[in-house]
N, C-alpha and C positions, 0 to 999 in steps of 0.2 A: 790452479795457481797456488804456489807456495807462499803462504802468508806468515810463515814463522820468522821472517826477517823484518816484518813491519815493526817500526819503533814508535814510541810515543813522541809527541811534539810538546813544545813549550805551551801551546794552547791547551793540550790535554792536561798538563800539570796545573795550569792556572784554573782550569775548570774544576779539577778535584780540590784544589786549595780553597777556591771560593765556595764550593758546595759544602765544605766542612762547616764554615761559619753560617751558611744558609740553613743547613740542617740543625745546627746548634740553636738558632733562633726559633725554629719550629718546636724544638724540645722545650725551650723556655716558655713558649706560648702554651703548649700542651700541659705543662706543669701547673699552670694557673687553673685549669678546668675543674679539678675535683672540689676545690673550695669555693667555686663561683657559679656552678650550675647544678641544677637538680635533674637535668635531662639525661636519661640513661644513654640515648644515642650519642650525645656529646661526649660522655665519659668513655664510651666504646671507641669513638673516633680518636680521642686522646691516647688511649691504650695502643691502638694501631699505629699512630704516629710515633709514639715513644719507642715501640719495638723496632719498627722499620728504620727510623732515622738513626737511632743509636747503633744498630747493626751496620748501617751504611757508613756512618762516621768511622767505625773501626776498619771497615774494608778500605775506605779512601785513605786513611792514615797508613795502612799497610801498603797499599798501592804506591803511594808517594815514597815511603821508606825504601821499598824494594828497588825503586828507580833512582835513588839518591837525591830526591827532591826535598825541599823544605816542607816540613809538616807544620802548618800554622796551629796555634792554640785555637781551640774551638770557640773561644770567647774573644778573639782578636777584634771582632766587629764592634766591641764595646770601647775600644781604645779611642781616645779623643782624636778626631780628624780622620778616623778610619772610613774608607769608602764603603758604602753599603752595596751589596750585590742586588741585582734587579729583584724587585718585589719585597724586599725586606722592610719591615716596619721601622719607622723612625723611633728614636727614644721617646718622643712625645706620644706617638701612637701606642707604644708599649706601656707607657704610664697610664694612658686613658684606659687601655684594656685591663691592666692590673687593678685599677680603681673601680671597675664596673662589677656588677653582680647580676644574677638572674637573667631575665630576657635581654637586657641591654648588653650584658657580657656575651651571651650567646650570639647576638647579632654582630657585635664588634669582632668576636673571635672568628666567626664564619667569613665575614667580609675580609678580615685581615688575612686569614689563611688562604682564601681564594686568591687574593693579591699576591701572597707569598708563593703559592704554587704556580701562578702565572709567571712570576719572576723566574722560577726554576725552568719553565718551558722556554723562556727567553734565553737563559743560560745554555740550554741544550741546543737551541737554534744557532746561537753564536758559535758554539763549539763546532757543530757540523758545517757551518759556513766558512770556517777558518781553513785555508789551504792545507791539506795533508792531515788535519786533525780528525780524531774520532775513528781512526783506521785500525788501531791496535784492538785485538779481540776483546780484552777486558774493558777498555774504555767505551768501545762501541756498545757492548752488551749493557753496561751500567747506564750510560746516557740514554739508550733506548728504553730501558726499564723505567728510568726516572720520568721520561716523557709519557709513557703509557700509564704509569701509576698516578702521576700528578693529574693527568686528564680525567682519569676515572674518579679520583678524589674530588676534583673540582665539580664534576657532575653531581656527585653525592652531596657535597656541601651546598651547592645551589638548591638542590631539592630540600635539604634540611632548612635552609634559609627561607624558602617559600612555603614551608609547612607541609610539603608533600610526603 
């Protein structure tokens, strides 16, 4: 079957646009780690998040530009009245996280990032359940990678949370 004519859909573009803000919040959360934790495993998690999420934001921006779609500002989720993507922390939750240190920070970060990642899984599920969406090779590969990576990181963070 020739898939070269498969086109992106509005749902594909909305997924990429929403995921930019979603990833941006993960970067904001990870940026808090170095000054609020002493755990080396937490610092390594932050580094992995920083590298992967920043690279993916660049890829999503390029994907949208190449298809003539609007590229949202990565921090548009901060705008008053902006709708939060599934799993994103509220401004109050972000403030509570930013104000915490040590073991309390570690717990809030891991619980918050698990919630955040579960939201990304919801976004992927919504994409793939939209008629015709997720068929273009690039969007299918990216959404599938997001699903696999987020599931793996959720398992890792749950183990960190339980002290395993």
